[in-house]
C-alpha positions in Angstrom: 142.9 121.3 -25.4 143.0 124.6 -23.8 146.7 125.7 -24.2 146.2 128.4 -21.5 145.0 125.8 -18.9 147.8 123.5 -19.8 150.3 126.2 -19.3 149.0 126.9 -15.9 149.4 123.2 -15.0 152.9 123.3 -16.2 153.7 126.4 -14.3 152.5 124.7 -11.1 154.9 121.9 -11.6 157.9 124.1 -11.0 156.2 125.4 -7.7 157.1 123.0 -4.8 153.9 123.9 -3.1 151.7 123.0 -6.1 153.9 120.4 -7.7 152.2 117.2 -6.5 148.7 118.4 -7.5 149.9 119.6 -10.8 151.6 116.3 -11.7 148.5 114.4 -10.6 146.5 116.5 -13.1 148.9 115.8 -16.0 148.7 112.1 -15.0 144.8 112.4 -15.5 144.9 114.2 -18.9 147.8 112.9 -20.7 146.0 110.2 -22.4 143.3 112.6 -23.8 143.5 113.1 -27.6 145.0 116.3 -28.5 147.1 116.5 -25.3 150.5 115.8 -26.8 150.0 118.3 -29.7 148.9 120.9 -27.2 151.9 120.3 -25.1 154.2 121.0 -28.0 152.2 124.2 -28.8 152.9 125.4 -25.3 156.6 124.4 -25.5 156.8 126.7 -28.7 155.1 129.7 -27.2 157.6 132.5 -27.0 155.5 134.5 -24.4 155.6 131.6 -22.0 158.3 131.7 -19.3 161.3 129.4 -20.4 161.2 127.4 -17.2 157.5 126.5 -17.9 158.3 125.6 -21.5 161.2 123.5 -20.3 158.9 121.7 -17.9 156.5 121.1 -20.8 159.3 119.8 -23.2 160.6 117.3 -20.6 157.1 116.1 -20.1 156.6 115.7 -23.8 160.0 114.0 -24.2 159.0 111.4 -21.7 155.6 110.9 -23.1 157.0 110.4 -26.7 159.7 108.2 -25.5 157.5 105.8 -23.5 154.1 106.1 -25.6 155.1 106.7 -29.3 155.2 103.0 -30.2 152.0 100.8 -30.3 152.2 98.2 -27.6 150.3 94.9 -27.3 148.8 94.1 -23.9 150.0 91.0 -22.0 147.2 88.5 -21.0 144.6 89.8 -18.7 146.5 93.2 -18.5 144.9 96.5 -19.9 146.3 97.8 -23.1 149.4 100.0 -22.4 149.0 103.6 -23.2 150.4 104.9 -26.6 149.8 108.3 -28.2 146.8 108.2 -30.5 147.8 108.2 -34.2 146.0 111.4 -34.8 148.2 113.2 -32.3 151.3 111.5 -33.7 150.5 112.9 -37.1 150.1 116.4 -35.8 153.4 116.0 -34.0 155.2 114.7 -37.1 154.0 117.7 -39.0 155.3 120.3 -36.7 158.3 118.8 -34.9 160.9 119.8 -37.4 159.5 123.3 -37.2 159.7 123.3 -33.6 163.3 122.2 -33.5 164.3 124.9 -36.1 162.5 127.7 -34.0 163.2 126.5 -30.5 166.0 127.9 -28.2 168.9 125.5 -27.6 167.7 124.3 -24.0 164.4 123.3 -25.6 165.9 122.1 -28.7 167.9 119.4 -27.0 164.7 117.7 -25.6 163.0 118.2 -28.8 165.7 116.1 -30.6 165.3 113.4 -28.3 161.5 113.3 -29.2 162.7 113.4 -33.0 165.1 110.5 -32.4 162.1 108.3 -31.1 159.9 109.3 -33.8 162.3 108.7 -36.6 163.1 105.4 -35.1 159.5 104.1 -35.3 158.1 106.2 -38.3 160.7 106.6 -40.9 160.3 106.0 -43.8 157.0 104.0 -43.4 154.7 106.7 -41.9 157.0 109.8 -42.3 159.0 110.7 -45.4 158.2 114.2 -45.2 161.0 114.9 -42.8 163.4 114.9 -45.7 161.4 117.5 -47.6 161.2 119.7 -44.5 164.9 119.4 -43.8 165.5 120.2 -47.6 163.3 123.3 -47.4 165.1 124.8 -44.3 168.6 124.1 -45.8 167.5 125.9 -49.1 166.3 128.9 -46.8 168.7 131.9 -47.2 167.8 132.6 -43.5 170.7 131.3 -41.3 168.5 131.0 -38.3 166.9 127.9 -39.9 170.2 125.9 -40.6 171.2 124.8 -37.3 167.8 123.2 -36.4 167.4 121.5 -39.7 171.0 120.1 -39.4 170.1 118.7 -36.0 167.1 117.0 -37.4 169.3 115.6 -40.2 171.9 114.4 -37.6 169.1 112.5 -35.8 168.0 111.0 -39.1 171.7 109.8 -39.9 172.2 108.6 -36.5 169.1 106.3 -36.6 170.9 104.3 -39.2 174.3 104.5 -37.7 174.5 100.5 -36.9 172.4 99.5 -39.9 173.9 97.2 -42.5 174.4 98.7 -46.1 171.3 97.0 -47.5 169.2 98.5 -44.8 170.4 102.1 -45.2 168.5 102.5 -48.5 166.0 105.0 -47.1 168.8 107.1 -45.8 170.8 107.0 -48.9 167.9 108.2 -50.9 167.5 111.1 -48.5 171.3 111.8 -48.6 171.2 111.9 -52.5 169.1 115.0 -51.9 170.7 116.3 -48.8 174.5 115.7 -49.1 175.1 118.1 -51.8 173.2 120.7 -49.8 175.6 120.1 -46.8 178.4 120.4 -49.0 177.3 123.8 -50.6 176.4 125.2 -47.2 179.6 124.5 -45.6 181.7 125.8 -48.6 179.8 129.0 -48.6 180.1 129.4 -44.9 183.9 128.8 -44.7 184.6 132.4 -45.5 182.6 133.6 -42.4 184.5 132.6 -39.2 182.0 134.1 -36.9 181.1 131.8 -33.9 177.6 131.2 -35.4 178.9 130.2 -38.8 181.5 127.9 -37.4 179.1 126.1 -35.0 177.0 125.5 -38.2 180.2 124.1 -40.0 180.7 121.9 -37.0 177.3 120.5 -37.2 177.7 119.7 -40.9 180.9 117.9 -40.1 179.1 115.9 -37.3 176.6 114.9 -39.8 179.1 113.9 -42.3 181.1 111.8 -39.7 177.9 110.1 -38.6 177.2 109.2 -42.3 180.6 107.5 -42.8 181.4 106.2 -39.3 180.8 102.5 -40.1 180.0 102.4 -43.8 181.4 104.6 -46.6 178.7 104.7 -49.3 180.7 104.8 -52.3 177.6 104.8 -54.6 176.7 108.1 -52.8 180.1 109.4 -52.2 182.0 109.0 -55.5 185.6 109.8 -55.8 184.8 113.3 -57.2 182.6 114.0 -54.2 184.9 112.4 -51.7 187.8 114.7 -53.1 185.6 117.8 -52.5 184.8 116.8 -48.9 188.5 116.1 -48.3 189.3 119.8 -49.4 186.5 120.9 -47.1 188.1 119.0 -44.1 191.7 120.5 -45.1 190.3 123.9 -45.3 188.8 123.7 -41.8 192.0 122.3 -40.3 194.1 125.1 -41.8 191.6 128.0 -41.0 193.4 130.2 -38.4 191.6 130.6 -35.0 190.9 134.3 -34.0 193.6 135.8 -31.8 190.8 136.8 -29.4 190.4 133.2 -28.3 193.6 133.5 -26.6 192.1 135.7 -24.0 189.9 132.7 -22.9 191.1 130.4 -20.0 192.8 127.3 -21.6 190.5 124.9 -19.5 187.6 126.1 -21.6 189.3 127.2 -24.8 188.9 123.7 -26.2 185.1 124.2 -26.1 185.2 127.3 -28.4 183.4 126.8 -31.7 186.7 127.0 -33.8 188.4 124.3 -31.9 185.3 122.1 -31.9 184.9 122.3 -35.7 188.7 121.4 -36.1 188.2 118.5 -33.7 185.4 117.2 -35.9 187.5 117.8 -39.1 190.6 115.9 -37.7 188.2 113.3 -36.1 186.7 112.6 -39.5 190.0 112.3 -41.3 191.2 109.9 -38.7 188.0 107.8 -39.1 188.3 107.8 -42.9 191.9 106.6 -43.0 191.7 104.3 -40.2 188.5 102.4 -41.5 188.6 102.8 -45.4 191.9 104.6 -46.4 194.5 102.1 -44.9 195.1 99.0 -47.0 196.2 97.1 -44.0 193.0 97.8 -42.1 190.2 98.3 -44.9 187.8 95.6 -45.5 187.8 93.8 -49.0 185.3 96.1 -50.5 187.3 99.2 -49.7 190.6 97.7 -51.0 190.7 99.8 -54.3 189.5 102.9 -52.4 192.2 102.4 -49.8 194.9 102.2 -52.4 193.5 105.3 -54.1 193.1 107.2 -50.9 196.7 106.5 -49.7 198.4 107.7 -52.9 196.0 110.6 -53.6 195.5 112.3 -50.2 198.4 111.4 -47.8 200.7 114.2 -48.8 198.2 117.0 -48.6 196.8 115.5 -45.2 200.4 115.2 -43.6 201.1 118.7 -44.7 198.2 120.0 -42.9 198.9 117.9 -39.9 202.5 119.1 -39.8 201.3 122.7 -39.6 199.1 121.7 -36.5 202.3 120.1 -34.9 204.2 123.1 -35.8 201.9 125.4 -33.8 202.2 123.2 -30.7 206.0 123.1 -31.4 206.1 127.0 -31.4 204.1 127.1 -28.3 200.9 128.2 -30.1 197.8 126.9 -28.5 196.4 123.6 -29.9 193.4 122.1 -28.3 194.1 118.7 -26.6 191.7 116.7 -28.8 192.9 118.1 -32.0 196.5 117.2 -31.0 195.4 113.8 -30.0 193.7 113.1 -33.2 196.6 114.6 -35.3 199.1 112.4 -33.6 196.8 109.3 -33.9 196.5 110.0 -37.7 200.4 110.0 -38.0 200.5 106.7 -36.0 198.4 105.1 -38.7 200.8 106.5 -41.4 203.9 104.9 -40.0 203.0 101.3 -41.0 202.6 102.2 -44.8 205.5 102.5 -46.9 204.1 105.2 -49.1 203.2 107.5 -46.1 206.3 106.5 -44.3 208.5 108.0 -47.2 206.7 111.4 -46.6 206.8 111.1 -42.9 210.3 109.7 -42.3 212.2 113.0 -42.8 210.0 114.7 -40.1 209.6 111.8 -37.6 212.5 112.4 -35.3 211.7 115.9 -35.2 208.1 115.1 -34.1 209.6 112.7 -31.4 211.9 115.4 -30.1 209.7 118.6 -30.4 206.2 117.2 -29.9 206.2 113.8 -28.2 209.0 114.5 -25.8 207.3 117.8 -24.5 204.0 116.1 -24.3 205.3 113.2 -22.3 207.1 115.7 -19.9 205.6 116.9 -16.5 203.8 119.9 -17.7 202.7 123.1 -15.9 199.2 122.0 -16.0 200.3 118.7 -14.3 202.1 120.6 -11.5 199.2 122.9 -10.9 196.7 119.9 -10.6 199.3 118.0 -8.3 199.5 121.0 -6.0 195.9 122.1 -5.8 194.0 118.7 -6.0 196.3 115.6 -5.7 193.1 113.5 -5.7 192.0 114.6 -9.1 195.4 114.3 -10.4 195.4 110.6 -9.4 191.9 110.1 -10.8 192.9 111.6 -14.2 196.2 109.7 -14.4 194.5 106.3 -13.7 191.3 107.1 -15.8 191.1 104.5 -18.6 188.3 106.8 -20.3 190.8 109.6 -20.3 193.2 107.5 -22.3 191.1 107.5 -25.2 191.2 111.3 -25.8 194.5 112.1 -24.1 197.3 113.5 -26.5 199.9 112.0 -24.0 198.5 108.5 -24.5 198.4 109.3 -28.3 202.0 110.3 -28.1 202.9 107.1 -26.3 201.2 104.9 -29.0 203.1 106.8 -31.8 206.5 106.5 -30.0 205.9 102.7 -29.6 204.8 102.3 -33.2 207.6 104.1 -34.8 210.3 102.7 -32.5 208.9 99.1 -33.2 208.3 99.4 -36.8 210.9 101.8 -38.3 214.7 101.4 -38.4 216.9 103.9 -36.3 213.9 105.3 -34.6 214.5 103.3 -31.4 218.3 104.3 -31.4 217.8 107.9 -32.0 215.0 108.1 -29.3 217.2 106.4 -26.8 220.1 108.6 -27.6 217.9 111.6 -26.9 216.6 110.2 -23.6 220.1 109.3 -22.3 221.4 112.6 -23.4 218.8 114.3 -21.3 219.5 112.0 -18.4 223.2 112.4 -18.5 223.6 116.2 -19.0 221.5 117.4 -16.1 223.2 120.9 -16.2 221.4 121.5 -19.5 218.1 119.8 -18.9 215.7 120.4 -15.9 213.9 117.9 -13.9 210.7 118.2 -16.0 212.7 117.1 -19.1 214.3 114.3 -17.1 210.6 113.3 -16.3 209.8 113.1 -19.9 213.1 111.2 -20.8 212.2 108.5 -18.1 208.5 108.6 -19.3 209.7 107.6 -23.0 212.1 104.9 -21.8 209.4 103.4 -19.6 206.9 103.6 -22.4 209.4 101.7 -24.6 209.9 98.9 -21.9 208.5 95.9 -23.8 210.9 96.9 -26.9 213.9 97.6 -24.8 213.6 94.2 -23.0 213.6 92.3 -26.2 216.7 94.0 -27.6 219.8 92.5 -26.1 222.0 95.6 -26.2 219.3 97.6 -24.3 218.4 94.7 -22.0 222.0 94.6 -20.6 222.0 98.2 -19.7 218.6 98.3 -17.8 220.3 97.5 -14.5 222.7 100.4 -14.9 219.8 102.7 -16.1 217.9 101.9 -12.9 220.9 102.4 -10.4 222.3 105.6 -12.1 219.3 107.4 -13.1 216.2 106.0 -11.5 217.2 105.2 -8.0 218.7 108.7 -7.1 215.2 110.2 -8.1 213.5 108.4 -5.0 215.6 111.1 -3.0 214.3 114.0 -5.2 212.8 116.9 -3.3 210.2 116.9 -6.3 207.3 114.6 -5.7 206.5 114.1 -9.4 210.3 112.8 -9.9 209.8 110.3 -7.1 206.5 109.3 -8.6 208.3 108.7 -12.0 210.9 106.6 -10.4 208.2 104.3 -8.9 206.5 104.1 -12.2 209.9 103.2 -14.0 210.2 100.3 -11.5 206.5 99.2 -12.6 207.7 99.2 -16.2 211.0 97.0 -15.6 209.7 94.9 -12.7 209.8 91.8 -14.9 213.5 92.1 -15.8 216.0 89.5 -14.5 218.0 91.7 -12.1 221.8 90.9 -12.5 222.5 91.2 -8.7 220.3 90.5 -5.8 221.4 93.7 -3.9 220.0 95.8 -6.8 216.6 94.1 -6.5 216.7 94.5 -2.6 217.4 98.2 -3.1 214.5 98.5 -5.4 212.2 96.9 -3.0 213.5 99.1 -0.1 213.1 102.3 -2.1 209.5 101.3 -3.1 208.4 100.2 0.5 209.9 103.4 1.9 208.0 105.5 -0.7 204.8 103.9 0.1 205.3 104.0 3.9 207.0 107.4 4.3 206.5 109.7 1.3 204.3 112.8 2.1 202.8 113.0 -1.4 199.7 110.9 -2.3 200.4 110.3 -6.0 203.8 108.9 -5.0 202.3 106.4 -2.6 199.8 105.3 -5.2 202.7 104.8 -7.8 204.7 102.9 -5.1 201.9 100.7 -4.3 201.5 99.6 -7.9 205.1 99.2 -8.3 205.1 96.8 -5.3 202.4 94.8 -6.9 204.3 94.5 -10.1 207.5 93.5 -8.3 205.6 90.7 -6.1 204.1 89.4 -9.5 207.3 89.3 -11.4 210.0 88.6 -8.7 209.6 85.6 -6.3 212.2 86.7 -3.9 210.4 90.0 -3.3 208.0 87.9 -1.2 210.7 87.4 1.4 211.9 90.9 1.5 208.3 92.3 2.2 207.5 89.7 4.9 208.9 91.6 7.8 206.9 94.8 6.8 203.7 93.3 5.3 201.5 94.5 8.3 202.8 98.1 8.0 202.4 98.0 4.2 198.8 96.6 4.3 197.9 99.2 7.0 199.1 101.9 4.6 197.5 100.5 1.6 194.1 100.5 3.6 194.7 104.2 4.1 195.6 105.0 0.5 192.5 103.1 -0.5 190.2 105.1 1.7 191.8 108.3 0.7 191.9 107.8 -3.0 189.2 105.3 -3.6 191.4 103.9 -6.4 190.6 100.5 -7.5 194.3 99.9 -8.6 195.2 100.0 -4.9 192.5 97.6 -4.0 194.1 95.1 -6.7 197.5 95.6 -4.9 195.8 94.5 -1.7 194.2 91.5 -3.5 197.8 90.4 -4.6 199.2 90.8 -0.9 196.4 89.1 1.2 196.9 85.5 -0.4 200.6 85.7 -0.2 200.7 86.6 3.6 197.6 84.9 4.9 199.4 83.8 8.3 200.8 87.2 8.8 197.7 89.0 8.1 195.2 86.8 10.1 195.3 89.2 13.2 194.3 92.1 10.7 191.6 90.4 8.7 188.9 92.1 10.5 190.7 95.5 10.3 191.2 94.9 6.5 187.5 94.0 5.9 186.2 96.8 7.9 188.4 99.4 6.1 187.1 97.9 2.8 183.5 98.0 3.9 183.8 101.7 5.2 185.3 102.8 1.9 182.7 100.9 0.0 179.9 102.8 1.7 181.7 106.0 1.1 182.2 105.4 -2.6 178.6 104.4 -3.3 177.2 107.4 -1.2 179.2 110.0 -3.2 178.9 110.3 -7.0 177.1 106.9 -7.3 176.4 105.8 -10.7 179.6 107.0 -12.4 181.7 104.4 -14.3 184.7 105.1 -12.2 182.9 104.7 -8.9 181.4 101.5 -10.1 184.8 100.1 -11.1 186.1 101.1 -7.6 183.4 99.7 -5.8 183.7 96.4 -7.6 187.3 96.3 -6.7 186.6 96.8 -3.2 184.1 93.9 -3.2 186.3 91.6 -5.0 189.1 92.3 -2.5 186.6 91.5 0.4 186.0 88.2 -1.5 189.7 87.5 -1.6 190.0 88.0 2.3 187.1 85.6 2.8 188.7 83.0 0.6 192.1 83.0 2.2 190.5 83.1 5.8 187.9 80.4 5.1 189.7 77.8 7.1 189.6 79.8 10.3 186.0 79.7 11.7 186.7 82.3 14.3 187.9 84.9 11.9 185.2 84.0 9.5 182.6 84.8 12.3 184.1 88.1 12.8 184.2 89.0 9.1 180.7 87.9 8.4 179.0 90.7 10.4 181.1 93.3 8.4 180.4 91.6 5.0 176.8 91.4 5.8 176.7 95.1 6.5 177.8 95.7 2.9 175.7 93.0 1.4 172.7 94.2 3.2 173.0 97.8 2.0 173.4 96.5 -1.6 170.2 94.3 -1.3 168.1 96.8 0.6 168.9 99.6 -1.6 168.5 97.6 -4.9 172.0 98.5 -6.1 171.6 95.9 -8.9 175.1 96.5 -10.5 176.7 94.9 -7.5 174.2 91.9 -7.1 176.7 89.4 -8.7 179.6 90.5 -6.3 177.1 90.5 -3.3 176.0 87.0 -4.1 179.7 85.7 -4.3 180.3 87.1 -1.0 177.2 85.3 0.3 178.4 82.1 -1.2 181.7 82.4 0.6 180.0 82.9 3.9 177.9 79.9 3.4 180.4 77.4 2.1 181.3 75.6 5.3 178.6 76.7 7.8 175.5 78.9 8.0 175.0 81.1 11.1 171.7 82.5 12.4 172.3 85.9 10.6 172.9 84.0 7.4 169.6 82.3 7.7 167.9 85.7 8.0 169.7 86.6 4.6 167.9 83.7 3.0 164.6 85.7 3.6 166.1 88.8 2.1 167.2 86.7 -1.0 163.6 85.5 -1.4 162.4 89.1 -1.3 165.0 90.2 -3.9 163.8 87.3 -5.9 160.1 88.4 -5.7 160.8 92.0 -6.6 163.4 91.3 -9.4 162.1 88.1 -10.8 164.6 85.7 -12.2 167.1 88.2 -13.6 169.6 87.6 -11.0 168.6 84.1 -10.1 171.6 82.5 -11.7 173.8 84.6 -9.5 171.8 83.3 -6.5 172.0 79.6 -7.4 175.5 78.8 -5.6 174.2 80.4 -2.5 170.9 78.7 -2.5 172.7 75.4 -3.2 174.8 76.0 0.0 171.7 76.7 2.1 170.3 73.3 1.0 173.4 71.1 1.3 175.8 72.7 3.9 173.2 72.4 6.8 170.4 70.4 5.4 168.8 69.7 8.8 168.7 73.4 9.6 167.2 74.1 6.1 164.4 71.5 6.6 163.6 72.5 10.2 161.9 75.8 9.0 158.9 75.4 6.7 159.5 79.0 5.5 162.9 77.9 4.1 161.3 75.2 2.0 158.4 77.2 0.8 160.7 79.9 -0.4 162.8 77.6 -2.2 160.0 75.8 -3.8 158.4 79.1 -4.9 161.7 80.2 -6.5 162.1 76.9 -8.3 158.5 76.8 -9.5 158.5 80.5 -10.7 161.8 79.8 -12.8 160.7 76.6 -14.1 157.6 78.1 -15.7 160.1 79.5 -18.5 161.3 77.0 -20.9 164.7 78.6 -21.2 165.5 77.9 -17.6 164.1 74.4 -17.7 167.2 73.2 -19.7 169.8 75.5 -18.4 168.9 75.7 -14.7 167.2 72.4 -13.6 170.5 70.6 -14.4 172.2 72.9 -11.8 173.3 71.6 -8.4 170.8 73.6 -6.8 167.8 71.9 -8.6 169.5 68.6 -8.4 169.6 68.8 -4.5 166.2 70.4 -4.1 164.3 67.9 -6.1 166.2 65.0 -4.7 165.6 65.8 -1.0 
């Protein structure tokens, strides 16, 4: 195929005026034998503009992803397109070379192609990839190393979830390539240039992928393992160039040196957690775990202590390296051998590392002041917890205070000292002390000595902070009440005061993060303290109105959960507000799905809002007049979901429809049946199980109305017939109430 003509077509795809015609041309010629290899050729032409090459590689990626594997045609359907074997052979011959030679932006897309090719062709049709990687790693030219390592990474990742017996082809390849990886990283460690360190990082990523789920002891003998442990230790201890301190902290963690250290500590943590810990390791790694613990613990802890010393001395350590370091130490606490080495240092770590980490930081303050919405998002982001050094600090604090003698007493002494001697310690340190106390709540509540003092702690050191002129201290006071909401208050006035302070913070505080913490504290108190129901009753409408405002402003699913708790408890009081509540929730839902739709956080928030709507419908179900009001608002939400095919919310939408059809079916709801039939025809029976309760209601709640319209019967019959064609559903669905009612009518 003429590469010049293909280049012109690709160039036209990035011109808005020619794009449609160019895409049609590509659609006409992409099945021609020779097209895919020619496309790869164009992608690798250095004299072609980069945007054109990028358009070509994206098209190639999509072509390979969808058309590499041979597909069988369904009955009466034409055979689906797949790339001809002749073209596949040509691409296999050149794809590794292409990855090695391509610029990074092209290389990323080629690696996706490579992933697909390896998945389907290695080792049966393509063992040569191993030889290609081997040749490039042997090449003294450094420019070939990164690309070949990226190819190796895709090869290893392909076997990531395979059982040991199915990893034989990979093990055969690694017998050849693992020693080369080792030699390369050892030779590079003297060179701390960015290019060298990035290659070292990629080698560590390959090694991590190799040992992530299975440690191949036949491949990695004790001698080889020891060598790799020395590599990891060296990477951890390598000084980071002073020039990195000139880079803004927000992006410093992305520098090659910190990325390399991150993968070193990440690998160490994985090795210890999965294979080196006698308490956690599977039976086949038992002997290895004992050997690991006694052989490497001392050296690794020394290296980790040096990292913590840097943090202690105000020398920058990237958050991810710090988090993994603390997590490794957390694993050490439970082992007697490692604890002997750790014990002399542990309280110093609590005092000089965990305590500062758990205190309100300058970065927290900056974010609170500049973007309180982002502050709230990060603080309540469950995904952030997996990589946060603060969360790692909390975990280590709990572990050592729970498992090791004297640690709880010494930690509490430190916290109380900070809280009592306010002249010596500032508010940020008081925040840290309260953070530590709240983190240890479950342990303190179970210790009689500390349990007896919690009331005093709240009245002396927590309640006064509600009047602080610092928003973060007011937020911390609310958070502490969340932690100790379940205690048995010694006096009722103390509980009344706690509720008063929380309600006041929710209704009157000017800082949004404080309102969020206050709302969650109120939920905790309502859940744990029966008397709180009475204390809140007089202000429940004000509280509910404020919660709706906070939900709309923050889009935080935790606040929606608070509302879910309140609505069933105060149904009578909130009846006049039912429409306002539902309308607020519907408006917020629309706002959430229209901005940044598709993210996990937004999906969680949207589901929380839908679930709260369901709660409102459930508690108002005995009031037909209110239900009639709510129906229009809820149908606005459900209609948007169904019309726009937002399938991730179908289950919640069907639940709402079920609630609206449980006792009666309005004219608008009969129109929804037509929409459900359209959804069924479009989506097939993927969501039929979610539809069944609604369909059951349509048949049984108002049978006469159902039978009066022939279209209802035809739609229901067609759905039943379509589903019954599949044997799986015959057993599972035909016994359902829907089918029982339909076939017995």
